C-alpha positions in Angstrom: -10.7 32.9 -2.2 -6.9 32.6 -1.7 -5.0 32.2 -5.0 -1.8 30.4 -5.6 1.4 32.3 -4.9 5.1 31.8 -5.6 6.4 29.3 -3.1 8.6 30.7 -0.3 10.4 27.4 0.2 12.0 26.3 -3.1 11.5 22.7 -4.1 15.2 21.9 -3.9 15.1 22.9 -0.2 11.6 21.5 0.5 12.6 18.0 -0.7 15.5 17.8 1.8 13.0 17.5 4.7 10.8 14.6 5.7 7.4 15.3 7.2 8.8 15.4 10.8 11.3 18.0 9.8 8.8 20.1 7.9 6.6 20.2 10.9 9.5 21.4 13.0 10.1 24.3 10.5 6.5 25.3 11.0 6.8 25.1 14.8 9.9 27.2 14.7 8.2 29.8 12.5 10.7 29.4 9.7 7.8 28.7 7.3 4.0 28.7 7.4 1.7 25.9 6.5 0.4 28.0 3.6 3.9 28.4 2.2 4.6 24.7 2.4 1.3 23.9 0.6 2.2 26.3 -2.2 5.5 24.5 -2.7 3.7 21.2 -2.8 1.1 22.4 -5.3 3.8 23.9 -7.5 5.6 20.6 -7.5 2.4 18.8 -8.3 1.7 21.1 -11.2 5.2 20.5 -12.6 5.3 16.7 -12.5 1.7 15.4 -12.3 0.8 15.9 -16.0 3.5 13.3 -16.8 3.2 11.0 -13.7 -0.5 11.0 -13.1 -0.2 10.6 -9.3 -3.0 13.0 -8.2 -6.3 12.3 -9.9 -8.5 14.7 -7.8 -6.7 18.0 -7.1 -8.3 19.7 -4.1 -6.0 22.7 -3.9 -8.6 25.2 -2.6 -9.7 22.9 0.1 -6.1 22.5 1.1 -5.7 26.2 1.3 -8.7 26.5 3.5 -7.4 23.8 5.7 -3.9 25.4 6.0 -5.6 28.6 7.2 -7.6 26.8 9.9 -5.3 24.2 11.4 -5.4 23.1 15.0 -3.0 25.0 17.2 -0.8 21.9 17.7 -0.2 18.5 16.3 2.9 16.4 15.5 2.6 17.1 11.7 1.0 20.5 11.8 1.3 22.3 8.4 2.7 19.3 6.4 1.2 18.8 2.9 -0.4 15.4 2.6 -2.4 13.3 0.1 -5.1 10.6 0.4 -5.4 7.5 -1.6 -8.7 7.6 -3.5 -9.9 4.3 -1.9 -11.2 3.6 1.6 -10.3 7.0 3.0 -13.4 9.2 3.3 -13.0 12.9 3.4 -16.3 14.6 3.8 -17.4 16.8 0.9 -14.9 15.3 -1.6 -15.2 12.7 -4.4 -14.1 9.2 -3.8 -14.2 7.2 -7.0 -12.3 4.1 -6.1 -10.8 4.0 -9.5 -14.2 3.1 -11.0 -16.6 4.6 -13.5 -19.4 3.3 -11.3 -18.5 5.7 -8.5 -17.6 8.7 -10.6 -20.3 10.8 -9.0 -19.8 9.7 -5.4 -19.0 12.3 -2.8 -18.1 11.3 0.8 -20.5 12.6 3.5 -18.2 11.7 6.4 -14.6 11.6 7.4 -13.2 8.2 8.1 -11.7 7.9 11.5 -8.2 7.8 10.1 -8.8 11.0 8.2 -10.2 12.7 11.3 -7.0 11.7 13.2 -4.8 12.9 10.3 -6.6 16.3 10.4 -6.2 16.4 14.2 -2.5 15.9 13.8 -2.3 19.0 11.6 -1.7 17.5 8.2 -2.9 19.6 5.2 -4.9 17.5 2.8 -5.0 18.8 -0.8 -5.8 15.9 -3.2 -6.6 12.3 -3.9 -4.1 9.8 -5.5 -4.4 7.3 -8.3 -5.5 3.7 -7.6 -6.6 0.8 -9.8 -10.3 0.0 -9.8 -11.3 -1.0 -6.3 -7.6 -1.6 -5.5 -7.8 -5.0 -7.2 -4.5 -5.1 -9.0 -0.8 -4.7 -7.8 -0.3 -2.1 -10.6 -2.1 1.2 -11.1 -3.6 1.3 -14.6 -7.4 1.9 -14.3 -9.5 2.8 -17.3 -11.0 5.7 -15.4 -7.7 7.4 -14.4 -5.1 6.0 -16.8 -1.7 4.6 -15.5 0.3 6.2 -12.8 3.9 6.4 -13.9 7.1 5.5 -11.9 9.2 8.6 -11.4 12.3 6.5 -11.7 11.3 5.4 -15.2 7.9 6.7 -16.5 7.4 3.8 -18.9 7.3 1.5 -15.8 4.7 0.9 -13.2 4.9 2.3 -9.6 3.0 -0.8 -8.4 -0.3 -0.8 -6.7 -2.8 -0.4 -5.5 -1.3 2.6 -3.7 0.6 3.6 -6.8 -0.5 7.2 -7.0 0.5 7.8 -3.4 3.9 6.2 -3.9 4.5 8.3 -7.1 3.6 11.5 -5.3 6.1 10.8 -2.5 8.9 9.5 -4.7 8.5 12.6 -7.0 8.7 14.9 -4.0 5.2 16.3 -4.1 4.7 15.3 -0.5 6.9 13.5 2.1 4.2 11.0 2.9 0.7 9.9 1.7 -1.9 7.4 2.8 -1.9 3.9 1.4 -3.7 0.7 2.2 -2.7 -3.0 1.8 -4.9 -6.0 1.1 -2.3 -8.1 -0.7 0.8 -5.9 -0.7 -0.6 -2.5 -1.7 1.7 -0.5 0.7 4.8 -2.6 0.2 4.6 -3.2 -3.5 4.6 0.5 -4.5 7.2 1.3 -1.8 9.5 -1.3 -3.4 8.8 0.0 -6.9 9.4 3.6 -6.0 12.3 3.4 -3.5 10.3 4.2 -0.4 9.7 2.8 3.0 6.4 1.0 3.4 5.1 -0.8 6.5 1.9 -2.8 6.7 0.7 -2.7 10.3 -0.7 -5.7 12.2 -4.3 -6.6 11.8 -6.4 -4.5 14.1 -3.8 -1.8 14.5 -5.5 0.8 12.3 -9.3 1.2 12.1 -11.1 1.2 8.7 -14.2 2.7 10.3 -16.8 3.9 10.3 -17.7 3.0 6.7 -15.7 -0.2 6.6 -15.1 -3.0 9.2 -13.4 -6.2 8.0 -12.4 -6.0 4.4 -11.1 -9.1 2.5 -11.6 -11.3 5.6 -9.3 -9.0 7.6 -6.5 -8.9 4.9 -6.8 -5.1 4.3 -5.3 -2.4 6.6 -4.4 1.2 6.0 -1.3 3.3 6.8 1.1 5.2 4.6 4.1 5.3 2.3 7.0 7.5 3.3 10.6 8.4 2.5 11.8 8.2 6.1 11.3 5.5 8.8 10.5 8.0 11.5 7.6 9.5 9.4 6.1 6.1 9.1 6.4 5.5 12.8 5.0 8.9 13.7 2.1 8.6 11.3 1.3 5.2 12.7 1.2 6.7 16.2 -1.3 9.2 14.9 -3.7 6.8 13.1 -3.4 3.9 15.6 -3.4 6.0 18.8 0.0 4.9 20.1 0.1 3.5 23.7 -3.2 5.3 24.4 -4.8 3.0 21.7 -8.5 2.4 22.1 -10.4 0.3 19.5 -12.7 2.5 17.5 -16.4 1.7 18.3 -17.6 -1.3 16.4 -14.2 -2.5 15.0 -14.0 -6.3 14.5 -10.5 -6.6 15.8 -8.5 -5.3 18.8 -4.8 -5.5 19.5 -2.4 -4.9 22.4 -1.2 -1.3 22.5 2.5 -0.7 21.9 4.8 -0.4 25.0 5.8 3.1 23.9 5.2 5.3 20.8 6.5 3.8 17.6 8.4 6.9 16.9 10.6 6.2 20.0 11.4 2.7 18.6 13.2 4.2 15.5 16.3 5.2 17.3 16.5 2.3 19.7 19.0 -0.5 19.2 17.2 -3.7 17.9 19.7 -5.9 19.6 20.9 -9.1 17.9 18.0 -10.6 16.0 17.5 -14.1 14.6 16.5 -13.6 11.0 15.4 -16.3 8.5 15.6 -15.5 4.8 14.4 -17.1 1.6 14.5 -16.3 -2.1 12.5 -19.4 -3.1 10.3 -19.2 -6.2 6.8 -20.1 -5.2 5.0 -19.8 -8.6 7.1 -21.3 -11.4 5.6 -19.0 -14.1 7.0 -16.0 -12.2 10.4 -17.0 -11.0 12.4 -14.8 -8.7 14.5 -12.5 -10.8 18.3 -12.7 -10.1 18.4 -9.0 -9.2 15.8 -9.6 -6.5 17.7 -12.6 -5.2 20.8 -10.4 -5.1 18.9 -7.7 -3.1 18.0 -10.3 -0.4 21.5 -11.8 -0.3 23.1 -8.3 0.0 20.6 -7.5 2.8 21.5 -10.7 4.6 25.2 -9.9 4.5 24.4 -6.4 5.8 22.4 -7.8 8.6 25.2 -10.2 9.6 27.7 -7.2 9.6 25.3 -5.5 12.1 25.5 -8.5 14.4 22.3 -10.3 13.5 22.1 -14.1 13.0 20.9 -14.9 9.5 19.9 -18.3 8.2 18.4 -19.4 4.8 15.2 -21.4 5.1 12.6 -22.8 2.7 9.3 -20.8 2.6 6.9 -22.2 5.2 4.0 -22.4 2.8 3.1 -23.6 -0.6 1.5 -21.9 -3.6 -2.1 -23.1 -3.3 -2.4 -21.1 -0.1 -2.3 -18.2 -2.5 -3.7 -19.5 -5.8 -6.6 -21.2 -4.1 -7.1 -20.1 -0.5 -6.6 -16.4 -1.2 -7.8 -16.4 -4.8 -11.3 -17.5 -3.8 -11.3 -14.6 -1.3 -10.4 -12.1 -4.0 -13.2 -13.3 -6.3 -15.8 -13.3 -3.5 -14.8 -9.8 -2.3 -15.0 -8.5 -5.9 -18.5 -9.8 -6.2 -19.4 -8.3 -2.9 -18.0 -4.9 -4.0 -20.2 -5.0 -7.1 -23.2 -5.7 -4.9 -22.4 -2.6 -2.8 -21.9 -0.6 -6.1 -25.4 -1.7 -7.1 -26.8 -0.5 -3.8 -25.3 2.9 -4.4 -26.5 3.0 -8.0 -30.0 1.9 -7.0 -30.0 -0.8 -9.8 -28.0 -3.9 -10.7 -24.5 -3.2 -11.9 -24.1 -3.3 -15.6 -21.1 -4.5 -17.6 -20.2 -1.0 -18.7 -20.1 0.3 -15.0 -16.8 -1.5 -14.3 -13.7 -2.8 -16.1 -14.0 -6.2 -17.9 -11.6 -8.0 -15.6 -13.5 -6.7 -12.5 -16.8 -7.9 -14.1 -15.2 -11.3 -15.0 -13.9 -11.8 -11.4 -17.3 -11.1 -9.9 -18.9 -13.6 -12.4 -16.3 -16.2 -11.7 -17.2 -15.9 -8.0 -20.6 -17.2 -8.9 -19.0 -20.6 -9.8 -17.9 -21.1 -6.2 -20.2 -22.2 -3.4 -20.5 -20.8 0.1 -18.8 -24.1 1.2 -15.9 -23.4 -1.2 -15.4 -20.0 0.3 -15.6 -21.3 3.9 -13.2 -24.2 3.2 -10.6 -21.9 1.6 -10.9 -19.5 4.5 -10.2 -22.3 7.0 -7.0 -23.1 5.1 -5.7 -19.7 6.2 -5.2 -21.3 9.6 -2.6 -23.6 8.0 -0.6 -20.6 7.0 -1.0 -19.0 10.4 0.3 -22.0 12.2 3.3 -22.5 9.9 4.3 -18.9 10.2 3.8 -19.0 13.9 6.1 -22.0 14.2 8.8 -20.1 12.2 8.6 -17.2 14.6 9.2 -19.5 17.5 12.8 -19.8 16.2 13.2 -16.5 14.3 12.3 -12.9 15.1 11.9 -12.0 11.4 11.5 -13.5 8.0 13.3 -11.7 5.1 12.3 -12.2 1.5 12.1 -10.2 -1.7 9.2 -7.8 -1.7 8.4 -8.7 -5.3 9.7 -11.5 -7.5 10.9 -9.0 -10.1 12.0 -5.4 -10.5 9.3 -2.8 -11.5 7.4 -4.0 -14.5 6.7 -2.0 -17.7 3.2 -0.4 -17.8 0.8 -2.8 -19.5 2.7 -6.0 -18.6 -0.2 -7.6 -16.9 -3.0 -6.2 -19.1 -5.1 -8.7 -21.1 -3.9 -9.4 -24.6 -6.3 -8.7 -27.5 -7.1 -12.4 -27.8 -7.8 -12.7 -24.0 -10.1 -9.7 -24.2 -12.1 -11.2 -27.0 -12.3 -14.6 -25.2 -13.6 -13.0 -22.0 -16.2 -11.0 -23.8 -17.3 -14.0 -25.7 -17.6 -16.2 -22.7 -19.4 -13.5 -20.8 -21.8 -12.9 -23.6 -22.8 -16.6 -23.3 -23.2 -16.2 -19.5 -20.6 -18.9 -19.0 -17.9 -17.2 -16.9 -19.2 -18.8 -13.7 -18.8 -22.3 -15.2 -15.0 -21.9 -15.5 -14.4 -22.8 -11.9 -11.8 -25.6 -11.8 -10.7 -25.0 -15.4 -7.1 -24.5 -16.6 -8.2 -21.0 -17.6 -8.9 -20.1 -14.0 -5.8 -21.8 -12.7 -3.7 -19.8 -15.1 -5.5 -16.6 -14.1 -4.8 -17.3 -10.4 -1.1 -17.8 -11.1 -0.8 -14.8 -13.3 -2.7 -12.4 -11.1 -1.2 -13.6 -7.8 2.3 -14.6 -8.8 3.4 -11.0 -8.5 2.2 -10.8 -4.9 3.4 -14.2 -3.8 5.6 -12.8 -1.1 3.5 -9.8 0.1 0.1 -11.5 0.4 1.2 -13.9 3.1 1.2 -11.4 5.9 -2.2 -10.0 4.8 -3.6 -13.5 5.4 -1.9 -13.9 8.8 -2.3 -10.3 9.9 1.4 -9.9 10.7 3.2 -6.6 10.3 5.6 -6.4 7.4 7.8 -3.8 5.8 9.5 -3.1 2.5 12.9 -1.4 2.9 14.6 0.3 -0.1 18.1 -1.2 0.1 18.8 -2.1 -3.6 18.6 -0.6 -7.1 18.9 -2.5 -10.3 21.8 -1.8 -12.8 19.3 0.4 -14.8 18.4 2.4 -11.8 15.1 0.9 -10.7 14.4 0.5 -7.0 14.1 -3.1 -5.5 12.8 -3.5 -2.0 13.4 -6.3 0.5 10.7 -7.3 2.9 10.7 -8.3 6.6 7.8 -9.9 8.4 7.5 -10.0 12.2 5.2 -11.6 14.7 1.6 -10.2 15.1 1.8 -7.0 17.1 5.5 -6.6 16.8 5.9 -3.4 14.7 8.4 -2.2 17.3 11.1 -4.7 16.2 10.5 -3.7 12.5 10.9 0.0 13.3 14.0 -0.6 15.4 15.6 -2.6 12.6 14.4 -0.2 9.9 16.0 2.7 11.8 19.3 0.8 12.0 19.2 0.0 8.3 18.4 3.6 7.4 21.4 4.8 9.4 23.7 2.2 7.9 22.5 2.3 4.3 20.8 5.7 3.9 18.3 6.1 1.1 16.5 9.4 1.9 18.4 11.6 -0.5 18.4 8.9 -3.3 15.7 10.3 -5.6 14.7 10.0 -9.2 17.1 12.0 -11.4 19.6 12.3 -8.6 
C-alpha cells in the first residue's frame, strides 16, 4: 500500500492552476498524478477539520487510481471529488446525507462517474450534502454543517455545499455538483465560484436514476474557471458526439462544437433583460444583491450588450405551490425508496424531522393535486419562452441575500416541539392548505426564488462571481438562456472572466 508523502508541488503553487492547467503539467511531465494527489490530500488534511467539506475520505482509492490512469484524457491526473448524492462510485459509500443510508455501498459506477474516470480525473473522496439534497444549505445531522471558507460561521449554500467548499478552499480545482432547485448555482454564489446548471437532458443521471424531481435535477460541477466548467461538461455530456445514454427520459440537440471552444469566442452584442424584483415579501432582495446585478448590468453595457430592466415573468405561487408540491411528493418517494433498501417501513428515527414532516405533508395532497401543479409548470415555460423571443439572456441575483449564517433556516425550539407534537398525533397530512404550510413554503423556497425557475423550465443557467459584499462575502449574479443554449452562456462567461477576473480571488487573499 502506498503511503502519503511530502507533496512535490507546494499548495501556493498548486492553487494557481485550474484543472485544465494541472492536466497540462501532467502531460508535459512537470508533475505526476500521484504528486498532485498528495498536494490535494495535504490541503484537505489541513483545512477539512474546520470546514467539513469532505465527509468520506477515500485517499487510498485515489492513490490506486492515480497509479492506474488511462494513457490519455483531457483531465488526466487532476484530483477530483464527488458529491455524496446521485453519483455512484462502485465500492464506495453513498450516504446521501442520511442516517438511513449510512451502511449503503454503491455496486456500480454512474455513467457520469465512468466518463470522469475515462477523462483521467483522480477521485479521492465524497463531499458534504444535506439529507437527500433537500435544503439550499448544507447542515445535515449526519455530517454536521459545511463551513464557508470566506467566513466559517456562514453557510456555503447547498445542496452541493461540500463540493463548493472544497473548491473554494483550494483542495481541488473542481468537483461534482447537482442542481434540482439551485444546488450548483447557490453554493457557487456563496463561495465565489463559477457554477453552470446545464439544460435538461444534457447530462445523464443513469443508470440508477432517470427523471428526478419531474426533470428538475441535473448534474455537473462547480469550478473556479469557466474553461474547466466547459471542459467538464464536454466530458460528462459527450460534446458534439453526444448520444443519449440508453434509457434516458430526455434527449437534446448536441452542441455545434465543444463547449470548451465557446469560452474564448466573442459572444457578439447580446440583448439582456434584468430584474431585481422581490418575489416573496418575507425574503426581500438584499440591497447588496441588487447592487451586484446593477453593477453587472453596467459592465455588460460597457462590453456592448443591450441591457433592459423588466419585471419577472412569473409570480410566487409558481414556486410556493407548483414547485412546493413537487418537493413534498419527491420527498415521500425518496422515503419509499429508502424503505425498499432497508427492507421495512421507514421509521421516524431513520431521517431528520423536517424530511419526515415533508413526506407526511405530501400525504395530504392527492394525485390530482400533484398533476394539476405539474401542469402549471407549462405556464412558466411559456412566459420564459416569450421573454427569450426578445432577449437572449435574463439576468437576476442568484440569491435574494448574501451568504447566511449557519443555522439561519433551522427550526426554532418551539417549531421543533410543534412538529413533534403534530406528528405524534398523526396529523401532519391534515395541514394541507393551512397557514402553517403556506409559511413553510415561503420560508423554505424564498431563498431559491430565482434559481428554481430554470429547474422547472429546464433552461441552462449560470452563477458568475462578480461581486463581494463589504464584509468580504461572495455574491453571484445569475444568467438564464434558452433551452439548449449553454454556448451563449459560456461565451459571455468567458468575456466576463477576462474583463473582471476572479480566479485568484480566494479566501484569505
